[in-house]
C-alpha positions in Angstrom: 4.6 -4.5 12.7 3.8 -2.8 9.4 4.9 0.8 8.9 2.0 3.2 8.7 1.5 6.6 7.0 1.7 8.2 10.4 5.1 6.7 11.0 6.4 8.3 7.8 4.7 11.6 8.8 6.5 11.7 12.1 9.9 10.7 10.6 9.6 13.3 7.8 8.2 16.1 10.1 5.2 16.8 7.8 1.5 16.2 8.0 -0.3 13.0 6.9 -1.9 15.0 4.1 1.5 16.0 2.8 2.7 12.4 2.8 -0.4 11.3 1.0 0.0 14.1 -1.6 3.6 13.0 -2.2 2.7 9.3 -2.6 -0.2 10.1 -5.0 1.7 12.8 -6.8 -1.1 15.4 -6.3 -0.8 19.1 -5.8 2.2 21.3 -5.7 4.9 20.4 -3.2 8.5 21.6 -3.0 11.3 19.3 -4.0 12.7 19.6 -0.5 9.4 18.3 1.0 9.2 15.5 -1.5 12.8 14.5 -0.7 12.1 14.5 3.0 9.1 12.2 2.6 10.8 9.8 0.1 13.8 9.6 2.4 11.6 8.8 5.4 9.7 6.2 3.3 13.0 4.6 2.2 14.4 4.6 5.7 11.3 3.0 7.3 10.9 0.7 4.3 7.3 1.9 3.8 5.1 0.0 1.3 1.6 1.3 0.6 -1.1 -1.3 1.4 -2.6 -2.2 -1.9 -5.7 -3.7 -0.3 -6.4 -0.5 1.8 -5.8 1.6 -1.3 -8.3 -0.5 -3.4 -11.0 -0.2 -0.6 -10.8 3.6 -0.8 -11.1 3.6 -4.6 -13.6 1.9 -6.8 -11.4 -0.8 -8.1 -10.3 -3.9 -6.3 -7.6 -6.2 -7.6 -8.9 -9.3 -6.0 -10.3 -12.5 -7.5 -12.7 -14.7 -5.6 -12.8 -18.5 -6.2 -15.5 -21.0 -5.4 -14.5 -24.7 -5.1 -17.1 -27.4 -5.3 -15.1 -29.4 -2.7 -11.7 -28.9 -1.1 -10.7 -32.5 -1.4 -10.4 -32.3 -5.2 -6.8 -33.2 -6.1 -6.8 -31.3 -9.4 -7.7 -27.8 -8.3 -5.4 -26.9 -5.3 -2.2 -27.1 -7.4 -3.7 -24.8 -10.0 -4.6 -22.1 -7.4 -1.6 -22.0 -5.1 -2.0 -19.5 -2.3 1.2 -17.6 -1.6 
């Protein structure tokens, strides 16, 4: 299961808002607090969800593709899903 912001919050002993401020580098936070949050993120192997972040903002880094037919042998190798 993916590690959530609340997991980092509990591990670091700070609020979700503080974790968010550290990740986004906003506001003034002490070096001690930043270190606690970064240590918790590293220990839990936390990776921000880029899709969730793009939904909150105004930019999405997704590309939609429309195929005329899925049996075309030329297109699938070009657009390989990973």
